[in-house]
C-alpha positions, 0 to 999 in steps of 0.5 A: 311361418310367411311375415306379413308387409307390416311384419316385415317392415317392422323388422326392417325398422329396427333392424336399421335402428340398431345398425345406426345404433352401432354405427352411431358407438363406433363413432363416439368410440373412435372420437373417445380414443381421438381426444385421448391422442390430443390429451398426449400430444398437448400435454408435449407441446404444453412442454415445449412451450415452457423450455422454449420460453425458459430456452428462446436463444437456444431454441432459436440455435438449434431450430437453425440446424434442422433440415427445413426441404425434408420437414417441407416435402414430408408435411406435402406427402401427408397432406396429399396423403390425408387428400388420397384418404377422403377420395378412398372414401367419396369413393366407396360411398359411390359404389367405386370399390376398385377407384377406393382401394387406389386412392387408400393403398396410395395413402398408404404408400404416402406414409410409407414415403413419409417415414422413409424420408424421417429416417433418413433425415435422422440418419443425417442428424445422428452422423452430425452428433445431434443426437440425445447422449452424443459429445457434440449434443452434450458439448452445446448449451442445455438448451440446445440438448433439451430442444434435441431431446423434445425433437425426437421424443415427439417427432420418433411418437408421431412416426409411431402413428404414422406406423400405426395408421399404415397396419389400420388402413392395411386393414381397411384395405384388405376389409375392401377387397373381401367386401366388409366394406361396402358403399351401406357399410363404411364406417371402419373406413371413416373412423380408420379415415379420422384417425390418418387425419388426425397423424396429419394434424399433429405434423402441422403442428410440429413441422413449425415448431421443429422446423420454422422456429426461426 
């Protein structure tokens, strides 16, 4: 039986309201997840602060042995990736699918570049004997041992988050290509963007703690 105009209007309104509630639930779920991630790193930052306060001179000496250039380049890489993430969302909102795909692909590639640079930096530090359990590091004061223990733990955990973010963004890329993310339904891409921005923000805090401690 054909619905009247009024019934069709009510049906569309109810459908729109349901979609809106789904979007709100999706955003709330993402914000709660991001909060748990922040709590995790906040605990690590507090631990770092306590150890640094107790071993100020040792942390200063250990900071001199990190590679500031690599840290600076990686900071620029992640900041640029945040920009391309924003541009990808803006493009899909305007119905420019392929532009969104291009910016999102750039974000993923920048994440990969970050990891490659970080792994190269780690390889240099390992060759220098600056890694947990090495004879070189164990010969140094306890504060320097703590510094590099925290350095590998916190930057390594951050690196795992970068990998997770790249996997999520790769799924978003497939969704865009299959038109599961559209100008009227892009909440999944926005949520993925929020996660990626969190990863970038965490690095912004890690960078001065380990590279600019001097």
